[in-house]
PyMOL Python script that loads the backbone (N, CA, C, O; Angstrom):
from pymol import cmd

cmd.read_pdbstr("""\
ATOM      1  N   MET A   1      61.309  26.127  15.411  1.00  0.00           N
ATOM      2  CA  MET A   1      62.030  26.535  14.268  1.00  0.00           C
ATOM      3  C   MET A   1      63.486  26.211  14.436  1.00  0.00           C
ATOM      4  O   MET A   1      64.042  26.523  15.489  1.00  0.00           O
ATOM      5  N   LYS A   2      64.145  25.607  13.472  1.00  0.00           N
ATOM      6  CA  LYS A   2      65.553  25.310  13.549  1.00  0.00           C
ATOM      7  C   LYS A   2      66.329  26.392  12.792  1.00  0.00           C
ATOM      8  O   LYS A   2      65.989  26.704  11.651  1.00  0.00           O
ATOM      9  N   LEU A   3      67.375  26.972  13.415  1.00  0.00           N
ATOM     10  CA  LEU A   3      68.143  27.988  12.769  1.00  0.00           C
ATOM     11  C   LEU A   3      69.587  27.441  12.470  1.00  0.00           C
ATOM     12  O   LEU A   3      70.180  26.721  13.274  1.00  0.00           O
ATOM     13  N   THR A   4      70.100  27.818  11.294  1.00  0.00           N
ATOM     14  CA  THR A   4      71.449  27.454  10.912  1.00  0.00           C
ATOM     15  C   THR A   4      72.204  28.736  10.641  1.00  0.00           C
ATOM     16  O   THR A   4      71.839  29.504   9.750  1.00  0.00           O
ATOM     17  N   ARG A   5      73.255  28.971  11.407  1.00  0.00           N
ATOM     18  CA  ARG A   5      74.085  30.200  11.243  1.00  0.00           C
ATOM     19  C   ARG A   5      74.758  30.185   9.870  1.00  0.00           C
ATOM     20  O   ARG A   5      75.455  29.232   9.522  1.00  0.00           O
ATOM     21  N   LEU A   6      74.544  31.247   9.095  1.00  0.00           N
ATOM     22  CA  LEU A   6      75.104  31.374   7.804  1.00  0.00           C
ATOM     23  C   LEU A   6      76.365  32.246   7.881  1.00  0.00           C
ATOM     24  O   LEU A   6      77.439  31.822   7.454  1.00  0.00           O
ATOM     25  N   VAL A   7      76.236  33.450   8.420  1.00  0.00           N
ATOM     26  CA  VAL A   7      77.315  34.372   8.540  1.00  0.00           C
ATOM     27  C   VAL A   7      77.089  35.332   9.660  1.00  0.00           C
ATOM     28  O   VAL A   7      75.956  35.743   9.909  1.00  0.00           O
ATOM     29  N   GLY A   8      78.149  35.703  10.349  1.00  0.00           N
ATOM     30  CA  GLY A   8      78.014  36.624  11.476  1.00  0.00           C
ATOM     31  C   GLY A   8      79.304  37.420  11.633  1.00  0.00           C
ATOM     32  O   GLY A   8      80.317  37.110  11.006  1.00  0.00           O
ATOM     33  N   GLU A   9      79.258  38.427  12.459  1.00  0.00           N
ATOM     34  CA  GLU A   9      80.427  39.278  12.713  1.00  0.00           C
ATOM     35  C   GLU A   9      81.328  38.769  13.762  1.00  0.00           C
ATOM     36  O   GLU A   9      82.473  39.212  13.860  1.00  0.00           O
ATOM     37  N   CYS A  10      80.847  37.819  14.589  1.00  0.00           N
ATOM     38  CA  CYS A  10      81.658  37.234  15.656  1.00  0.00           C
ATOM     39  C   CYS A  10      81.138  35.862  15.905  1.00  0.00           C
ATOM     40  O   CYS A  10      80.101  35.462  15.377  1.00  0.00           O
ATOM     41  N   GLU A  11      81.898  35.109  16.751  1.00  0.00           N
ATOM     42  CA  GLU A  11      81.534  33.715  17.048  1.00  0.00           C
ATOM     43  C   GLU A  11      80.719  33.517  18.331  1.00  0.00           C
ATOM     44  O   GLU A  11      80.176  32.436  18.555  1.00  0.00           O
ATOM     45  N   ASP A  12      80.631  34.549  19.173  1.00  0.00           N
ATOM     46  CA  ASP A  12      79.947  34.329  20.483  1.00  0.00           C
ATOM     47  C   ASP A  12      78.451  34.437  20.452  1.00  0.00           C
ATOM     48  O   ASP A  12      77.813  34.281  21.493  1.00  0.00           O
ATOM     49  N   GLY A  13      77.846  34.702  19.280  1.00  0.00           N
ATOM     50  CA  GLY A  13      76.387  34.721  19.191  1.00  0.00           C
ATOM     51  C   GLY A  13      75.738  36.017  19.576  1.00  0.00           C
ATOM     52  O   GLY A  13      74.508  36.068  19.580  1.00  0.00           O
ATOM     53  N   GLU A  14      76.442  37.057  19.898  1.00  0.00           N
ATOM     54  CA  GLU A  14      75.863  38.290  20.346  1.00  0.00           C
ATOM     55  C   GLU A  14      76.203  39.476  19.394  1.00  0.00           C
ATOM     56  O   GLU A  14      76.374  40.619  19.819  1.00  0.00           O
ATOM     57  N   CYS A  15      76.288  39.135  18.087  1.00  0.00           N
ATOM     58  CA  CYS A  15      76.656  40.077  17.086  1.00  0.00           C
ATOM     59  C   CYS A  15      75.659  39.942  15.948  1.00  0.00           C
ATOM     60  O   CYS A  15      74.897  38.977  15.896  1.00  0.00           O
ATOM     61  N   PRO A  16      75.663  40.946  15.000  1.00  0.00           N
ATOM     62  CA  PRO A  16      74.797  40.774  13.842  1.00  0.00           C
ATOM     63  C   PRO A  16      75.055  39.434  13.132  1.00  0.00           C
ATOM     64  O   PRO A  16      76.210  39.083  12.889  1.00  0.00           O
ATOM     65  N   THR A  17      74.014  38.697  12.802  1.00  0.00           N
ATOM     66  CA  THR A  17      74.142  37.402  12.251  1.00  0.00           C
ATOM     67  C   THR A  17      72.929  37.105  11.318  1.00  0.00           C
ATOM     68  O   THR A  17      71.802  37.512  11.601  1.00  0.00           O
ATOM     69  N   ILE A  18      73.191  36.408  10.236  1.00  0.00           N
ATOM     70  CA  ILE A  18      72.096  35.880   9.338  1.00  0.00           C
ATOM     71  C   ILE A  18      72.043  34.389   9.499  1.00  0.00           C
ATOM     72  O   ILE A  18      73.033  33.662   9.417  1.00  0.00           O
ATOM     73  N   TYR A  19      70.759  33.967   9.746  1.00  0.00           N
ATOM     74  CA  TYR A  19      70.488  32.555   9.903  1.00  0.00           C
ATOM     75  C   TYR A  19      69.565  32.091   8.804  1.00  0.00           C
ATOM     76  O   TYR A  19      68.720  32.860   8.344  1.00  0.00           O
ATOM     77  N   ALA A  20      69.704  30.845   8.369  1.00  0.00           N
ATOM     78  CA  ALA A  20      68.661  30.167   7.524  1.00  0.00           C
ATOM     79  C   ALA A  20      67.758  29.406   8.481  1.00  0.00           C
ATOM     80  O   ALA A  20      68.216  28.881   9.496  1.00  0.00           O
ATOM     81  N   THR A  21      66.451  29.347   8.145  1.00  0.00           N
ATOM     82  CA  THR A  21      65.512  28.627   8.978  1.00  0.00           C
ATOM     83  C   THR A  21      65.164  27.334   8.219  1.00  0.00           C
ATOM     84  O   THR A  21      65.455  27.182   7.032  1.00  0.00           O
ATOM     85  N   ASP A  22      64.542  26.432   8.942  1.00  0.00           N
ATOM     86  CA  ASP A  22      64.070  25.202   8.321  1.00  0.00           C
ATOM     87  C   ASP A  22      62.704  25.424   7.594  1.00  0.00           C
ATOM     88  O   ASP A  22      62.074  24.480   7.117  1.00  0.00           O
ATOM     89  N   ARG A  23      62.296  26.664   7.539  1.00  0.00           N
ATOM     90  CA  ARG A  23      61.076  27.025   6.801  1.00  0.00           C
ATOM     91  C   ARG A  23      61.372  27.716   5.471  1.00  0.00           C
ATOM     92  O   ARG A  23      60.468  28.222   4.807  1.00  0.00           O
ATOM     93  N   GLY A  24      62.674  27.730   5.084  1.00  0.00           N
ATOM     94  CA  GLY A  24      63.007  28.378   3.809  1.00  0.00           C
ATOM     95  C   GLY A  24      63.076  29.889   3.862  1.00  0.00           C
ATOM     96  O   GLY A  24      62.949  30.554   2.834  1.00  0.00           O
ATOM     97  N   THR A  25      63.277  30.441   5.059  1.00  0.00           N
ATOM     98  CA  THR A  25      63.342  31.876   5.263  1.00  0.00           C
ATOM     99  C   THR A  25      64.709  32.221   5.901  1.00  0.00           C
ATOM    100  O   THR A  25      65.499  31.335   6.227  1.00  0.00           O
ATOM    101  N   LEU A  26      64.955  33.506   6.066  1.00  0.00           N
ATOM    102  CA  LEU A  26      66.120  33.973   6.831  1.00  0.00           C
ATOM    103  C   LEU A  26      65.682  34.621   8.057  1.00  0.00           C
ATOM    104  O   LEU A  26      64.624  35.250   8.083  1.00  0.00           O
ATOM    105  N   ALA A  27      66.457  34.499   9.106  1.00  0.00           N
ATOM    106  CA  ALA A  27      66.184  35.209  10.365  1.00  0.00           C
ATOM    107  C   ALA A  27      67.458  36.132  10.572  1.00  0.00           C
ATOM    108  O   ALA A  27      68.594  35.707  10.364  1.00  0.00           O
ATOM    109  N   ILE A  28      67.208  37.333  10.966  1.00  0.00           N
ATOM    110  CA  ILE A  28      68.299  38.335  11.099  1.00  0.00           C
ATOM    111  C   ILE A  28      68.433  38.762  12.532  1.00  0.00           C
ATOM    112  O   ILE A  28      67.455  39.184  13.149  1.00  0.00           O
ATOM    113  N   GLN A  29      69.695  38.657  13.108  1.00  0.00           N
ATOM    114  CA  GLN A  29      69.959  39.156  14.434  1.00  0.00           C
ATOM    115  C   GLN A  29      70.786  40.443  14.239  1.00  0.00           C
ATOM    116  O   GLN A  29      71.832  40.472  13.591  1.00  0.00           O
ATOM    117  N   GLY A  30      70.230  41.506  14.854  1.00  0.00           N
ATOM    118  CA  GLY A  30      70.938  42.777  14.754  1.00  0.00           C
ATOM    119  C   GLY A  30      70.378  43.755  15.776  1.00  0.00           C
ATOM    120  O   GLY A  30      69.577  43.369  16.627  1.00  0.00           O
ATOM    121  N   GLY A  31      70.778  44.984  15.705  1.00  0.00           N
ATOM    122  CA  GLY A  31      70.337  46.019  16.563  1.00  0.00           C
ATOM    123  C   GLY A  31      68.869  46.380  16.214  1.00  0.00           C
ATOM    124  O   GLY A  31      68.515  46.579  15.052  1.00  0.00           O
ATOM    125  N   LYS A  32      68.079  46.451  17.221  1.00  0.00           N
ATOM    126  CA  LYS A  32      66.671  46.814  17.079  1.00  0.00           C
ATOM    127  C   LYS A  32      66.586  48.314  16.623  1.00  0.00           C
ATOM    128  O   LYS A  32      67.134  49.199  17.281  1.00  0.00           O
ATOM    129  N   VAL A  33      65.893  48.566  15.494  1.00  0.00           N
ATOM    130  CA  VAL A  33      65.704  49.878  15.043  1.00  0.00           C
ATOM    131  C   VAL A  33      64.420  50.465  15.622  1.00  0.00           C
ATOM    132  O   VAL A  33      63.343  49.889  15.469  1.00  0.00           O
ATOM    133  N   THR A  34      64.540  51.630  16.298  1.00  0.00           N
ATOM    134  CA  THR A  34      63.376  52.172  16.995  1.00  0.00           C
ATOM    135  C   THR A  34      62.809  53.467  16.417  1.00  0.00           C
ATOM    136  O   THR A  34      61.595  53.666  16.448  1.00  0.00           O
ATOM    137  N   ASN A  35      63.649  54.343  15.897  1.00  0.00           N
ATOM    138  CA  ASN A  35      63.216  55.609  15.387  1.00  0.00           C
ATOM    139  C   ASN A  35      63.121  55.608  13.868  1.00  0.00           C
ATOM    140  O   ASN A  35      63.843  56.340  13.191  1.00  0.00           O
ATOM    141  N   HIS A  36      62.190  54.749  13.320  1.00  0.00           N
ATOM    142  CA  HIS A  36      62.100  54.561  11.923  1.00  0.00           C
ATOM    143  C   HIS A  36      60.910  55.227  11.262  1.00  0.00           C
ATOM    144  O   HIS A  36      60.893  55.371  10.040  1.00  0.00           O
ATOM    145  N   GLY A  37      59.893  55.648  12.050  1.00  0.00           N
ATOM    146  CA  GLY A  37      58.759  56.305  11.525  1.00  0.00           C
ATOM    147  C   GLY A  37      57.733  55.440  10.801  1.00  0.00           C
ATOM    148  O   GLY A  37      56.802  55.970  10.195  1.00  0.00           O
ATOM    149  N   LEU A  38      57.884  54.145  10.851  1.00  0.00           N
ATOM    150  CA  LEU A  38      57.002  53.208  10.242  1.00  0.00           C
ATOM    151  C   LEU A  38      55.999  52.713  11.235  1.00  0.00           C
ATOM    152  O   LEU A  38      56.252  52.727  12.440  1.00  0.00           O
ATOM    153  N   THR A  39      54.845  52.269  10.743  1.00  0.00           N
ATOM    154  CA  THR A  39      53.881  51.568  11.631  1.00  0.00           C
ATOM    155  C   THR A  39      53.974  50.055  11.342  1.00  0.00           C
ATOM    156  O   THR A  39      53.563  49.589  10.280  1.00  0.00           O
ATOM    157  N   LEU A  40      54.504  49.329  12.279  1.00  0.00           N
ATOM    158  CA  LEU A  40      54.699  47.896  12.121  1.00  0.00           C
ATOM    159  C   LEU A  40      53.677  47.126  12.913  1.00  0.00           C
ATOM    160  O   LEU A  40      53.291  47.584  13.989  1.00  0.00           O
ATOM    161  N   PRO A  41      53.224  46.012  12.460  1.00  0.00           N
ATOM    162  CA  PRO A  41      52.383  45.132  13.262  1.00  0.00           C
ATOM    163  C   PRO A  41      53.060  44.684  14.522  1.00  0.00           C
ATOM    164  O   PRO A  41      54.286  44.582  14.551  1.00  0.00           O
ATOM    165  N   PRO A  42      52.317  44.414  15.562  1.00  0.00           N
ATOM    166  CA  PRO A  42      52.924  44.076  16.833  1.00  0.00           C
ATOM    167  C   PRO A  42      53.888  42.854  16.756  1.00  0.00           C
ATOM    168  O   PRO A  42      54.810  42.736  17.563  1.00  0.00           O
ATOM    169  N   HIS A  43      53.663  41.993  15.817  1.00  0.00           N
ATOM    170  CA  HIS A  43      54.468  40.756  15.753  1.00  0.00           C
ATOM    171  C   HIS A  43      55.760  40.952  14.885  1.00  0.00           C
ATOM    172  O   HIS A  43      56.510  39.999  14.672  1.00  0.00           O
ATOM    173  N   GLU A  44      56.001  42.182  14.397  1.00  0.00           N
ATOM    174  CA  GLU A  44      57.162  42.415  13.587  1.00  0.00           C
ATOM    175  C   GLU A  44      58.072  43.486  14.183  1.00  0.00           C
ATOM    176  O   GLU A  44      57.618  44.336  14.950  1.00  0.00           O
ATOM    177  N   THR A  45      59.346  43.444  13.833  1.00  0.00           N
ATOM    178  CA  THR A  45      60.334  44.452  14.250  1.00  0.00           C
ATOM    179  C   THR A  45      61.324  44.672  13.109  1.00  0.00           C
ATOM    180  O   THR A  45      61.347  43.920  12.135  1.00  0.00           O
ATOM    181  N   LEU A  46      62.136  45.710  13.246  1.00  0.00           N
ATOM    182  CA  LEU A  46      63.186  45.930  12.272  1.00  0.00           C
ATOM    183  C   LEU A  46      64.520  45.711  12.965  1.00  0.00           C
ATOM    184  O   LEU A  46      64.726  46.146  14.098  1.00  0.00           O
ATOM    185  N   ALA A  47      65.430  45.025  12.265  1.00  0.00           N
ATOM    186  CA  ALA A  47      66.779  44.816  12.796  1.00  0.00           C
ATOM    187  C   ALA A  47      67.739  45.375  11.807  1.00  0.00           C
ATOM    188  O   ALA A  47      67.563  45.218  10.598  1.00  0.00           O
ATOM    189  N   GLU A  48      68.768  46.037  12.308  1.00  0.00           N
ATOM    190  CA  GLU A  48      69.809  46.654  11.507  1.00  0.00           C
ATOM    191  C   GLU A  48      71.049  45.832  11.526  1.00  0.00           C
ATOM    192  O   GLU A  48      71.513  45.456  12.603  1.00  0.00           O
ATOM    193  N   ILE A  49      71.624  45.526  10.364  1.00  0.00           N
ATOM    194  CA  ILE A  49      72.873  44.804  10.266  1.00  0.00           C
ATOM    195  C   ILE A  49      73.788  45.517   9.239  1.00  0.00           C
ATOM    196  O   ILE A  49      73.308  46.283   8.403  1.00  0.00           O
ATOM    197  N   PRO A  50      75.033  45.268   9.310  1.00  0.00           N
ATOM    198  CA  PRO A  50      75.949  45.899   8.347  1.00  0.00           C
ATOM    199  C   PRO A  50      75.713  45.326   6.935  1.00  0.00           C
ATOM    200  O   PRO A  50      75.535  44.118   6.779  1.00  0.00           O
ATOM    201  N   ILE A  51      75.713  46.177   5.931  1.00  0.00           N
ATOM    202  CA  ILE A  51      75.566  45.712   4.553  1.00  0.00           C
ATOM    203  C   ILE A  51      76.631  44.726   4.137  1.00  0.00           C
ATOM    204  O   ILE A  51      76.405  43.860   3.291  1.00  0.00           O
ATOM    205  N   GLU A  52      77.794  44.870   4.742  1.00  0.00           N
ATOM    206  CA  GLU A  52      78.898  43.943   4.428  1.00  0.00           C
ATOM    207  C   GLU A  52      78.554  42.517   4.790  1.00  0.00           C
ATOM    208  O   GLU A  52      79.016  41.574   4.148  1.00  0.00           O
ATOM    209  N   LEU A  53      77.719  42.358   5.849  1.00  0.00           N
ATOM    210  CA  LEU A  53      77.311  40.949   6.234  1.00  0.00           C
ATOM    211  C   LEU A  53      76.509  40.313   5.119  1.00  0.00           C
ATOM    212  O   LEU A  53      76.696  39.130   4.833  1.00  0.00           O
ATOM    213  N   VAL A  54      75.630  41.048   4.488  1.00  0.00           N
ATOM    214  CA  VAL A  54      74.847  40.506   3.386  1.00  0.00           C
ATOM    215  C   VAL A  54      75.764  40.267   2.212  1.00  0.00           C
ATOM    216  O   VAL A  54      75.671  39.221   1.569  1.00  0.00           O
ATOM    217  N   ARG A  55      76.651  41.204   1.909  1.00  0.00           N
ATOM    218  CA  ARG A  55      77.594  41.019   0.807  1.00  0.00           C
ATOM    219  C   ARG A  55      78.447  39.705   0.991  1.00  0.00           C
ATOM    220  O   ARG A  55      78.658  38.933   0.057  1.00  0.00           O
ATOM    221  N   LYS A  56      78.890  39.527   2.193  1.00  0.00           N
ATOM    222  CA  LYS A  56      79.696  38.319   2.491  1.00  0.00           C
ATOM    223  C   LYS A  56      78.872  37.060   2.319  1.00  0.00           C
ATOM    224  O   LYS A  56      79.367  36.074   1.773  1.00  0.00           O
ATOM    225  N   ALA A  57      77.674  37.067   2.753  1.00  0.00           N
ATOM    226  CA  ALA A  57      76.762  35.929   2.576  1.00  0.00           C
ATOM    227  C   ALA A  57      76.577  35.579   1.097  1.00  0.00           C
ATOM    228  O   ALA A  57      76.650  34.416   0.700  1.00  0.00           O
ATOM    229  N   VAL A  58      76.335  36.624   0.293  1.00  0.00           N
ATOM    230  CA  VAL A  58      76.165  36.438  -1.150  1.00  0.00           C
ATOM    231  C   VAL A  58      77.433  36.011  -1.822  1.00  0.00           C
ATOM    232  O   VAL A  58      77.434  35.101  -2.651  1.00  0.00           O
ATOM    233  N   ARG A  59      78.502  36.655  -1.474  1.00  0.00           N
ATOM    234  CA  ARG A  59      79.860  36.324  -2.053  1.00  0.00           C
ATOM    235  C   ARG A  59      80.242  34.913  -1.793  1.00  0.00           C
ATOM    236  O   ARG A  59      80.819  34.239  -2.647  1.00  0.00           O
ATOM    237  N   ASP A  60      79.910  34.440  -0.561  1.00  0.00           N
ATOM    238  CA  ASP A  60      80.274  33.100  -0.148  1.00  0.00           C
ATOM    239  C   ASP A  60      79.204  32.058  -0.542  1.00  0.00           C
ATOM    240  O   ASP A  60      79.244  30.914  -0.089  1.00  0.00           O
ATOM    241  N   ASN A  61      78.242  32.481  -1.400  1.00  0.00           N
ATOM    242  CA  ASN A  61      77.147  31.618  -1.842  1.00  0.00           C
ATOM    243  C   ASN A  61      76.346  30.952  -0.699  1.00  0.00           C
ATOM    244  O   ASN A  61      75.902  29.809  -0.800  1.00  0.00           O
ATOM    245  N   LEU A  62      76.193  31.699   0.352  1.00  0.00           N
ATOM    246  CA  LEU A  62      75.420  31.213   1.478  1.00  0.00           C
ATOM    247  C   LEU A  62      73.917  31.453   1.328  1.00  0.00           C
ATOM    248  O   LEU A  62      73.113  30.709   1.889  1.00  0.00           O
ATOM    249  N   ILE A  63      73.533  32.490   0.573  1.00  0.00           N
ATOM    250  CA  ILE A  63      72.102  32.755   0.336  1.00  0.00           C
ATOM    251  C   ILE A  63      71.977  33.079  -1.120  1.00  0.00           C
ATOM    252  O   ILE A  63      70.876  33.346  -1.601  1.00  0.00           O
TER     253      ILE A  63
END
""", "prot")
cmd.dss("prot")
cmd.show_as("cartoon", "prot")
cmd.util.cbc("prot")
cmd.orient("prot")
C-alpha cells in the first residue's frame, strides 16, 4: 500500500497524521484507544486524533 501524507501535527512522522492510500481510503496515525468498551475484530483498532486535524484537512481541500 502506498501512503501519501495529507496533514499532520508535526513533520517528524511520530504525530497524529492523516494519509491517503492508493486504494482510495484514508489511514490514520494516532494514539491507540484502549478503554473504549467496544468489541473490535482482531484486525482492527481505534486511533485517536485531534478534531482540528480533520478540520484542517477539510479546510485545505485535502479530503
